[in-house]
C-alpha positions in Angstrom: -6.5 -193.4 18.1 -6.8 -191.0 14.9 -9.6 -190.1 16.6 -8.2 -189.4 19.7 -5.4 -187.8 18.4 -6.9 -185.3 15.9 -8.5 -183.0 18.8 -5.2 -183.0 20.7 -3.4 -182.2 16.8 -5.3 -178.7 16.2 -4.1 -177.1 19.6 -0.9 -177.8 18.6 -1.6 -177.5 15.2 -3.0 -173.8 15.8 -0.7 -173.0 18.7 2.3 -173.8 16.4 0.6 -171.8 13.6 0.2 -168.9 15.7 3.6 -168.7 16.7 4.6 -169.1 13.3 2.1 -166.4 12.4 3.6 -164.2 15.8 7.3 -164.7 14.4 5.8 -163.8 10.7 4.3 -160.9 12.4 7.2 -160.0 13.9 9.1 -160.1 11.2 6.8 -157.9 9.2 6.5 -155.4 12.2 11.0 -155.1 12.5 10.8 -154.9 8.8 8.1 -152.2 8.8 10.0 -151.0 12.3 13.1 -150.7 10.6 11.6 -148.8 7.5 9.9 -146.4 9.7 13.0 -145.7 12.1 15.0 -145.2 8.8 12.6 -142.8 7.7 12.2 -141.2 10.8 16.0 -140.8 10.8 15.8 -139.8 7.2 13.3 -137.2 7.8 15.3 -136.0 11.0 18.6 -135.6 9.1 16.9 -134.2 6.0 15.4 -131.0 8.8 18.6 -130.6 11.0 20.5 -130.5 7.1 18.0 -127.5 6.5 17.9 -126.1 9.7 21.7 -125.9 9.9 21.2 -124.1 6.6 18.9 -121.7 7.9 20.5 -120.9 10.9 24.0 -120.2 8.5 21.6 -118.0 6.6 20.3 -116.1 9.5 23.7 -115.7 10.8 25.4 -114.3 8.4 22.4 -112.2 7.2 22.9 -110.6 11.0 26.2 -110.3 10.2 25.9 -108.9 6.8 24.1 -106.3 8.5 26.0 -105.1 11.1 29.0 -105.2 8.7 26.5 -102.8 6.9 25.7 -100.7 10.0 29.6 -100.4 10.5 30.0 -99.4 7.1 27.5 -96.9 7.2 29.1 -95.5 10.4 32.5 -95.7 9.2 31.4 -93.3 6.2 29.7 -90.8 8.0 32.7 -90.8 10.1 34.7 -89.8 6.9 32.6 -87.2 5.8 33.1 -85.5 9.4 36.8 -86.6 9.5 37.3 -85.1 6.0 35.3 -81.8 6.8 38.1 -80.8 9.1 40.8 -80.0 6.9 43.3 -80.0 9.7 43.2 -84.0 10.2 46.4 -85.0 8.7 45.8 -87.6 5.8 47.4 -90.4 8.2 44.5 -90.3 9.6 41.6 -90.4 7.1 43.9 -92.8 4.6 42.5 -96.0 7.4 39.4 -94.7 7.3 39.7 -94.7 3.4 40.9 -98.5 4.3 38.0 -99.7 6.6 35.3 -98.7 4.0 37.1 -100.6 1.6 37.5 -103.6 3.5 33.7 -103.5 5.0 32.2 -103.0 1.2 34.7 -106.6 0.0 33.5 -108.0 3.2 29.8 -107.1 2.5 30.1 -108.7 -1.4 32.0 -112.2 0.4 28.9 -112.3 2.5 26.4 -111.6 -0.2 28.2 -114.3 -2.4 28.7 -116.7 0.5 24.5 -116.2 1.0 23.9 -117.5 -2.6 25.5 -120.4 -2.4 23.5 -121.0 1.0 20.8 -120.4 -0.7 21.7 -122.8 -3.3 22.3 -125.8 -1.0 19.5 -125.2 0.5 17.0 -125.2 -3.0 18.5 -128.9 -3.0 16.9 -130.1 0.6 13.8 -132.4 -0.5 11.8 -130.3 2.7 12.6 -127.1 1.1 11.4 -128.5 -2.2 8.1 -129.5 -0.5 7.8 -126.0 1.1 9.7 -123.6 -1.0 10.1 -119.4 -0.2 7.3 -117.4 -0.8 7.3 -115.7 -3.9 7.6 -112.2 -1.6 10.6 -113.0 0.5 12.5 -113.9 -3.1 11.5 -110.5 -4.3 13.0 -109.2 -0.7 16.2 -110.6 -1.1 16.7 -109.8 -4.4 15.4 -105.8 -3.5 18.0 -105.6 -0.4 20.7 -107.4 -3.1 19.8 -104.7 -5.4 19.5 -101.7 -3.0 22.8 -102.8 -0.9 25.0 -102.7 -3.7 23.5 -99.1 -4.4 24.9 -98.3 -1.2 28.3 -100.1 -1.6 28.7 -98.4 -4.6 28.0 -94.9 -3.1 30.4 -96.0 0.4 33.0 -96.3 -2.6 32.7 -93.2 -3.9 33.0 -91.4 -1.1 36.3 -93.4 -0.2 37.3 -92.3 -3.9 36.0 -88.9 -3.5 39.2 -86.1 -2.7 38.9 -84.7 0.4 37.8 -81.2 -0.5 34.9 -83.2 -2.8 33.9 -84.8 1.1 34.3 -81.4 2.9 31.9 -79.7 0.4 29.3 -82.1 0.5 29.4 -82.4 4.4 29.2 -78.7 4.7 26.4 -78.3 2.4 24.3 -81.2 3.8 25.5 -82.0 6.9 25.9 -85.2 8.6 22.2 -87.1 8.9 22.0 -86.7 4.8 23.6 -89.9 4.4 21.7 -91.7 6.7 18.7 -90.7 6.0 18.9 -91.4 2.3 21.0 -94.9 2.6 19.8 -96.2 5.9 16.0 -96.7 6.8 15.0 -98.5 4.1 18.1 -100.9 3.9 17.7 -101.2 7.8 14.2 -102.1 7.6 14.7 -104.6 4.7 17.4 -106.1 6.9 15.2 -106.3 9.7 12.2 -108.0 7.3 14.4 -110.3 5.9 16.2 -111.8 9.5 12.7 -112.3 10.8 11.5 -114.0 7.6 15.0 -116.3 7.9 14.0 -116.8 11.2 10.8 -118.1 10.8 12.0 -120.4 8.0 14.0 -121.8 10.7 11.2 -122.5 12.6 9.3 -124.4 9.7 12.5 -126.5 9.7 11.8 -127.6 13.1 7.9 -127.8 13.0 8.2 -129.8 10.0 10.9 -132.4 11.8 8.4 -132.6 14.5 5.4 -133.0 12.6 6.7 -135.9 10.4 8.6 -137.7 13.1 5.6 -137.5 15.8 3.4 -138.8 12.8 6.1 -141.8 12.0 6.8 -142.6 16.1 2.7 -142.6 16.5 2.5 -146.0 14.3 5.7 -147.7 16.5 4.4 -146.2 19.9 4.1 -149.2 21.9 6.9 -151.0 20.6 9.8 -148.2 20.6 9.2 -146.0 23.3 12.2 -147.0 25.4 14.1 -146.4 21.7 13.2 -143.5 21.1 13.7 -142.5 24.8 17.2 -142.8 24.0 17.6 -142.4 20.2 15.4 -139.0 19.7 14.5 -137.6 23.0 18.3 -136.4 23.3 18.2 -135.1 20.1 15.2 -133.3 20.3 16.3 -131.6 23.1 19.5 -131.0 21.3 17.5 -129.2 19.0 15.3 -127.2 21.4 18.6 -125.7 23.4 20.2 -124.9 19.9 17.1 -122.9 18.8 17.1 -121.4 22.2 20.6 -120.6 21.5 19.8 -118.9 18.3 16.8 -117.2 19.8 18.9 -115.8 22.3 21.6 -115.1 19.8 19.9 -113.4 17.1 18.4 -111.3 19.9 21.8 -110.1 21.3 22.6 -109.8 17.4 19.5 -107.1 17.6 20.0 -105.6 20.5 23.8 -104.6 19.6 22.6 -103.4 16.5 20.0 -101.1 18.2 22.4 -100.0 21.2 25.3 -97.5 21.4 27.9 -99.3 23.0 29.7 -96.5 24.4 26.9 -95.2 26.5 24.5 -98.3 26.6 21.5 -95.8 25.1 19.5 -96.5 21.3 21.8 -95.6 18.6 21.2 -94.2 15.3 19.8 -97.1 13.4 17.0 -97.9 16.4 16.7 -93.8 16.1 15.1 -94.5 12.2 13.2 -96.9 13.1 11.1 -95.7 15.7 11.0 -92.1 13.4 9.4 -93.6 11.3 7.4 -96.0 13.2 6.3 -92.9 14.7 5.6 -91.1 11.2 3.2 -94.4 10.4 1.4 -94.0 13.4 1.0 -90.2 12.8 -0.7 -91.0 9.0 -2.8 -93.8 10.7 -3.9 -91.9 13.6 -3.0 -88.5 13.6 -0.8 -88.6 17.0 1.6 -85.9 16.5 5.0 -85.7 18.4 8.5 -83.5 18.4 12.0 -83.8 17.8 14.8 -82.6 20.0 18.9 -82.7 18.5 21.4 -82.1 20.9 24.8 -81.2 20.0 27.4 -80.8 23.3 29.5 -77.7 23.0 33.1 -77.2 23.0 33.6 -81.0 23.1 36.6 -81.4 20.8 38.0 -78.9 23.4 37.5 -81.4 26.0 39.1 -84.1 23.8 42.4 -82.4 22.6 42.8 -81.4 26.0 41.9 -84.0 28.2 41.6 -87.1 26.2 39.2 -89.3 24.8 38.4 -91.2 28.0 37.3 -87.5 29.7 35.5 -87.2 26.4 33.2 -90.9 26.6 33.0 -90.0 30.2 31.0 -86.8 29.2 29.2 -88.3 26.3 27.9 -90.9 29.4 27.4 -89.0 31.7 25.4 -86.5 29.2 23.4 -89.8 27.8 22.4 -90.6 31.5 21.4 -87.1 32.2 19.0 -87.8 29.4 17.8 -90.4 30.2 16.7 -89.3 33.5 15.3 -85.8 32.7 13.0 -87.5 30.0 9.6 -89.5 30.0 10.0 -93.4 30.4 8.1 -93.3 26.8 10.6 -90.4 25.4 13.0 -92.3 23.3 16.7 -91.1 24.1 19.5 -91.7 21.4 22.6 -90.9 20.3 23.5 -90.0 16.4 27.2 -90.3 17.3 30.2 -88.6 17.9 28.7 -85.8 20.7 25.5 -85.7 18.8 21.9 -87.0 20.6 18.0 -87.2 19.7 15.5 -87.6 21.4 11.5 -88.4 20.0 9.2 -87.5 22.3 5.6 -89.1 21.2 2.4 -87.1 22.0 4.2 -83.9 22.4 2.8 -81.7 20.1 2.5 -77.6 21.8 5.6 -76.0 20.2 6.0 -74.1 24.1 5.9 -77.7 25.8 8.5 -78.0 23.9 10.5 -75.0 24.6 10.0 -75.3 27.8 11.3 -78.9 27.8 14.1 -78.3 25.6 15.0 -75.4 28.3 15.2 -77.5 30.9 17.5 -80.2 29.4 19.7 -77.5 28.5 19.7 -76.1 32.2 19.9 -79.8 33.6 22.9 -80.6 30.6 24.6 -78.0 31.9 25.7 -78.4 36.1 29.1 -79.4 36.9 30.7 -83.0 35.9 33.1 -84.5 38.0 35.7 -86.9 36.5 38.9 -88.5 38.0 39.2 -85.2 40.4 38.4 -82.6 37.7 35.7 -80.4 36.9 34.0 -80.1 33.9 31.5 -77.4 32.4 29.1 -79.2 29.9 26.9 -77.5 28.3 24.7 -78.2 25.0 22.6 -76.6 22.1 19.5 -78.1 21.4 17.3 -77.9 18.2 13.6 -79.1 17.9 11.2 -79.7 15.7 7.1 -81.0 15.4 5.6 -83.2 13.1 2.8 -82.4 11.3 3.5 -79.2 12.0 7.2 -78.2 10.8 7.4 -81.2 8.2 5.3 -84.5 7.3 8.4 -87.3 6.4 11.4 -87.6 8.1 14.2 -86.1 6.2 12.0 -83.4 6.6 11.9 -83.0 10.3 15.6 -83.8 10.6 16.4 -81.2 8.4 14.1 -78.2 10.2 15.5 -79.3 13.3 18.7 -79.8 12.4 17.9 -76.2 11.4 16.9 -75.0 15.0 20.1 -76.2 16.0 22.3 -74.6 13.8 20.9 -71.3 14.9 21.1 -72.8 18.8 24.9 -73.4 18.4 25.5 -70.1 17.3 24.7 -68.7 20.9 25.5 -72.0 22.9 23.4 -73.5 26.0 20.7 -72.9 24.6 17.3 -74.3 22.8 15.5 -73.2 19.8 12.3 -74.6 18.3 12.6 -74.2 14.1 10.2 -71.5 13.0 10.9 -69.6 9.7 12.6 -67.1 10.8 15.7 -69.7 11.9 15.0 -70.8 8.2 15.7 -67.2 6.6 18.9 -66.6 9.3 19.9 -70.0 8.2 19.5 -69.2 4.5 21.1 -65.9 4.7 24.0 -67.7 6.4 24.6 -69.7 3.7 24.8 -67.2 1.2 27.2 -65.3 3.5 29.0 -68.6 3.5 29.2 -68.7 -0.2 29.7 -65.1 -0.2 33.3 -65.6 1.9 34.9 -67.8 -0.4 35.7 -64.8 -3.1 36.2 -61.9 -0.6 39.9 -61.6 -0.3 39.8 -62.6 -3.7 37.5 -59.2 -4.1 39.4 -57.1 -1.3 36.6 -57.1 0.5 37.7 -57.7 4.0 39.3 -54.1 5.5 40.7 -53.0 9.3 39.5 -51.3 11.6 41.7 -49.7 14.6 41.1 -49.6 18.3 43.4 -47.6 20.4 45.2 -49.0 23.6 45.5 -46.3 26.0 47.3 -45.5 29.8 44.5 -45.7 31.9 45.8 -43.3 34.0 46.9 -40.3 31.7 44.9 -41.8 28.7 47.9 -42.1 26.7 48.1 -43.8 23.0 49.9 -46.8 23.4 49.2 -48.9 20.7 46.5 -49.9 18.6 44.5 -53.6 18.3 43.3 -54.2 14.2 40.0 -55.4 14.1 39.0 -57.2 10.7 35.5 -56.1 9.2 33.9 -57.2 5.9 33.1 -54.3 3.6 30.0 -56.9 1.7 28.9 -55.6 -1.5 25.3 -55.2 -0.5 24.7 -55.9 3.2 28.0 -52.8 3.6 30.0 -53.4 6.8 30.0 -56.6 8.9 31.5 -57.2 12.4 33.6 -60.6 12.8 30.5 -62.3 15.0 28.7 -62.3 11.6 31.1 -63.9 9.5 33.6 -65.2 11.1 31.6 -68.4 12.4 30.5 -69.4 9.2 34.5 -69.3 7.8 34.9 -73.1 7.3 38.5 -74.6 6.5 41.5 -73.1 7.6 42.6 -71.7 3.8 39.4 -69.0 4.2 41.0 -68.0 7.8 44.8 -67.7 6.8 43.5 -65.5 3.4 41.2 -63.3 5.2 44.5 -62.9 8.1 46.9 -62.6 5.8 45.0 -59.3 3.9 44.5 -57.9 7.6 48.2 -58.2 8.0 48.8 -56.7 4.5 46.4 -54.0 5.2 48.1 -53.0 8.2 51.7 -53.2 7.2 50.4 -50.9 4.7 48.6 -48.2 6.8 52.0 -48.3 9.5 54.5 -47.4 6.8 52.1 -44.3 5.4 51.3 -43.4 9.7 55.5 -43.8 10.3 56.5 -41.8 6.9 54.0 -39.3 7.8 56.1 -38.7 11.0 53.3 -40.4 13.4 53.5 -42.9 16.1 50.8 -45.3 16.0 53.0 -47.4 18.3 52.5 -51.7 17.7 49.6 -52.6 16.4 48.3 -56.3 17.7 47.0 -58.6 15.1 44.9 -61.8 16.2 46.4 -65.1 14.6 44.4 -68.3 14.0 45.8 -71.4 15.3 46.2 -72.4 11.5 48.5 -70.0 10.9 50.8 -70.9 14.8 51.0 -74.4 13.0 54.1 -74.2 11.1 55.7 -71.2 9.4 52.9 -69.8 7.9 52.3 -67.2 10.2 55.9 -66.3 10.7 56.6 -66.0 7.1 53.5 -63.9 6.6 54.5 -61.2 9.3 58.5 -61.8 8.1 57.0 -61.0 4.5 54.6 -58.0 5.4 57.9 -56.3 7.6 60.3 -56.7 5.2 57.8 -55.4 1.8 57.3 -52.2 4.3 60.4 -51.6 5.6 59.0 -52.2 9.1 60.4 -53.5 12.6 59.5 -56.2 14.4 58.3 -54.6 17.5 55.9 -52.5 15.2 53.7 -55.4 15.6 52.1 -57.9 18.0 50.1 -61.0 18.3 47.2 -61.7 20.1 46.6 -65.5 20.5 43.3 -66.8 22.3 43.4 -70.3 25.5 42.5 -72.2 22.4 45.8 -72.4 21.4 46.9 -74.5 24.9 44.5 -77.3 24.0 45.7 -77.9 20.2 46.9 -81.2 19.7 49.9 -79.5 17.4 50.3 -77.2 21.3 54.1 -78.0 21.0 54.4 -76.1 17.5 52.5 -73.5 18.3 54.8 -72.5 21.0 58.2 -72.6 19.1 56.1 -69.9 16.4 55.2 -68.0 19.5 58.9 -68.5 21.0 60.1 -67.3 17.1 58.3 -64.3 17.5 59.7 -62.9 21.0 63.3 -63.7 19.9 62.4 -60.8 17.1 61.4 -58.3 19.9 57.8 -59.3 18.7 55.1 -58.3 22.2 52.3 -62.0 22.4 49.2 -61.5 23.9 47.1 -63.7 25.9 43.6 -62.8 24.3 40.1 -63.1 25.8 41.5 -64.6 29.1 39.3 -66.4 32.0 37.0 -67.9 28.7 38.9 -71.0 27.9 40.9 -73.9 29.4 44.0 -72.0 30.3 45.3 -73.7 34.0 48.3 -72.1 35.8 50.6 -75.0 34.0 49.9 -73.0 31.0 50.2 -69.3 32.1 53.7 -70.5 33.4 55.3 -72.4 30.4 53.6 -70.3 27.8 56.0 -67.3 26.5 53.3 -64.2 26.4 54.0 -60.7 27.4 50.3 -59.3 27.9 47.4 -60.9 29.3 43.8 -59.5 28.5 41.3 -59.6 30.2 37.8 -60.6 28.6 35.2 -57.5 28.4 32.6 -60.1 29.9 34.0 -59.6 33.2 35.0 -55.8 32.7 30.9 -55.3 31.8 29.7 -56.3 35.3 32.0 -54.2 37.3 29.9 -52.2 39.6 27.3 -54.8 39.3 28.6 -58.0 40.2 31.4 -58.5 42.9 32.0 -62.1 41.7 33.5 -60.8 38.4 35.4 -57.7 40.6 36.7 -59.9 42.3 38.1 -62.1 39.5 39.7 -59.0 37.3 41.3 -58.4 40.6 42.7 -61.6 40.9 43.8 -61.4 37.0 45.3 -58.0 37.8 47.2 -59.6 40.4 48.6 -63.1 38.9 49.6 -61.2 35.4 51.4 -58.7 38.0 52.6 -61.8 40.0 54.0 -63.0 36.8 56.2 -60.3 35.2 52.7 -59.7 32.7 51.4 -56.5 31.4 47.4 -56.7 31.7 45.1 -55.1 29.5 41.4 -54.3 30.2 38.5 -54.6 27.0 35.5 -53.1 26.9 35.7 -50.5 29.3 32.4 -48.0 28.1 32.5 -46.1 31.9 34.8 -43.8 34.1 33.9 -45.9 37.1 34.6 -49.4 35.2 38.5 -47.3 34.7 39.2 -46.3 37.9 38.1 -49.7 39.6 41.0 -51.3 37.1 43.4 -48.7 37.8 42.8 -49.2 41.4 43.2 -52.8 41.3 46.8 -52.0 39.5 45.5 -52.6 35.7 47.0 -49.5 34.0 46.2 -50.5 30.6 42.9 -50.6 28.4 40.6 -50.5 25.5 36.9 -49.8 25.0 34.5 -46.9 24.2 34.9 -45.0 26.6 38.4 -44.4 24.7 37.2 -45.1 21.2 35.7 -47.0 19.1 37.2 -49.6 16.4 37.5 -46.8 13.5 39.0 -47.2 10.0 43.2 -46.1 9.0 41.6 -42.7 8.3 40.1 -41.7 11.9 42.6 -43.3 13.5 45.1 -41.3 11.5 43.1 -38.1 12.5 43.2 -39.4 16.6 47.4 -39.7 16.0 47.3 -36.3 14.5 45.4 -34.6 17.3 47.6 -36.1 19.4 50.9 -34.9 17.8 49.1 -31.3 17.5 48.6 -31.2 21.2 52.5 -32.7 21.6 53.9 -30.5 18.7 52.0 -27.6 16.2 54.9 -27.6 14.2 55.2 -31.2 13.5 51.3 -31.9 12.8 52.1 -29.6 10.1 54.7 -31.4 8.6 52.4 -34.6 9.2 49.7 -33.5 7.5 51.4 -32.3 4.9 52.8 -36.1 3.9 49.7 -37.7 4.9 48.1 -35.7 1.8 51.2 -36.9 -0.5 50.7 -40.2 1.0 46.6 -40.2 0.1 47.6 -38.4 -3.3 
C-alpha cells in the first residue's frame, strides 16, 4: 500500500508544490508589479509636475518678453510724442501711465518666476538633472539688464516733456531701441529656448524611466498599460505639441508687425545683428535702407487713422513686392520702414535700388474712393564701408535719411558731405535758440503790384536770419530746423514788431506802403496768441488793422484744431484785416475748404507760375485757379513772376495782382523806402521832398 501510494503522492505533492509556488510567485509578482506600477506612477507624476512648472516658466518668460517689447514700443512712442509740443498733456499722461503699468507687470512676472524656480528646484527629477551653470548665469544677467532697462524706462516716464523732447531731438527715435532692445531680446530668446529644452528633458526623462520600468512587466501589464499609460502619454504629446505651437506663435507675434504683417523692429534688430556676425565671419557685406513717409501726419490728421493705416499697409506691400525674396523688409514703428539687403555692397547699385523704390512708392493709392499721393524719403548705408557695427550703421543711415527728407520724395546714400551738412544743421539749430534774444531776425519786403499798371499795392514781409558768421540766410535754410512752437512764435513776434516799427516810420514820412502781409504759422493761429500779438503791435505803433494782412497755408485745413484756427481768422476779418491763402495748389485744400474758409485772397504758388510757357498742364491749372478765385469773389495773386511773358499770360487769364523778381526782389526796409519815395516823386515831387526829410529825421 505504501509502495503503491508513494509514487502517486509524489506527483500530487509536486503539483501541489508547483501550485503553491505559482501562488507564491504570483503573490510576489503582484507585489513587484504593484511596486513597479506605483514607482512608474510616482515617476510620471513627478515628471508631470516638473513639466508643468517648466511650461509655466516658459509661458511666463514669453509673456514677460512680450510685455518688455510693449514697454520698449510705449517708451519710444512717449519719446516721439514728447517731441511734438503741440500734443496736449491728456495724451501724454496715459502714455506715461502705460509705461509705469508695464514696468510693474514685468517686475511682478519676475517675482513669479523666482517662485516657480524655487518650486522646481524641490522636484526630485530637477535634483537629479539640475540646470547648468550657464542657464543660471544667463537668468541672473538677464534680470540685471532687465532691471536696468526698467529703471531707464521709469526715468523716461518721470522726466518732464521738455527733457524728453531735447533727448529725442538730438538722438532721434532709434537710440533707445539700439541701446536697450538688442541684448535683452537676444537674452530673452536664448532663455526661452533653454526653458523649452528643459521642458523636453522632463518629458524625455519620464519616457526613459517609464519605459525601463514597464519593460520588466510588459508581458503581464500590456493591457493595463494600454488603458493607463497610453492615454496619458498621448495627452502629454498633445500638450507638448500645443505648447510648441504656442511658443512658435509667441515668437511669430514677437517678430511681426500687427498692422502690416511684415517684420517688426525686434526682428530687424536680430537680423541686423546676424548680418554683422556673418560679416565678421565671412566678410560678406550688406546694405540697409531706411524709409520714412512724407507728410504722413497730414494724412492721419486730415483723413483719419484708418486712411493712415491703409497707407502703411500699402507701403509695406509695395516694399515686399519690389525687393528680393531674401531681402528683409520691416516696419520700425510709425511711418518708418527699413530694408536689409544681404550681399549688396556697391553704393551705385544701392542708389539705383533706392531710387526705384521711391518711384514705386510714389504711385497713386486709392482708399475708399479717395486717391492718395504717397511719397517717401529713403536713406541708405553700406556695411562695412560706412560702419562696422549696428549703432554706427543705423546712425549713418539716419543721417542719409535726414538729408533725403530735406528734399522729400528722394533717396540719398550716406557720404561725408551728408555728415557735414548734418553737423552744420545741428549748429544752426543750436544758434536758432538764441536768435530771437539777439535780434538776429530781420525783415525783407517784396512788393505786390498791379499787373496791368505796375502800381505798388503793398508788401509781403519775408523773414531773414542775420547769422553772426554766415551772414544773411534765406528762410529755406533755417525754417525746417525750427522745432517747437516757441521758436516759431518768437521769430514771428520779432517779424511783426519790426513790420510795425517800419510801418510807423513810413507813415510818419508820408509814404503809402499799403497793407503788409505777415505769414502766421499754425502755432499762432490756434488760440489767441496770434491775435494778441498783432493787436499789441498795432496799439504800440498807433496803426490800423487794415495796415496788415495775414497769410496762411493750406495745412491749416488739416490741423486737428482747424475750428479754433477758423475762429481766429474770422476775428481778424472782423477788424478789416485781409486774409490770404498762401501756396495754393501744393497742399490738401478741397473745394469744401475753399467754400467755408473766410479768406480774401488766393495766392498761386510759384511752382505753377514758373512753368508758364513750358508746360501746358501748369497753364491750365493756373487758369482754373484764377477762374475759381474770381467765381468765389476773391482776389488772385500770382507769386514768382520773373518774365514779361508770364505777366502777359496771367493778365490774359484774369489775374491782376502779382509779385516776383520781375518787379522787385525782397529788399531791406531802407531799399523798400527808396522804392516808395521814387513812386512818390513820380506822383508829387513836392511831397517827396517832405517825405525824404521826415525819413532823415526818423533815421537820425
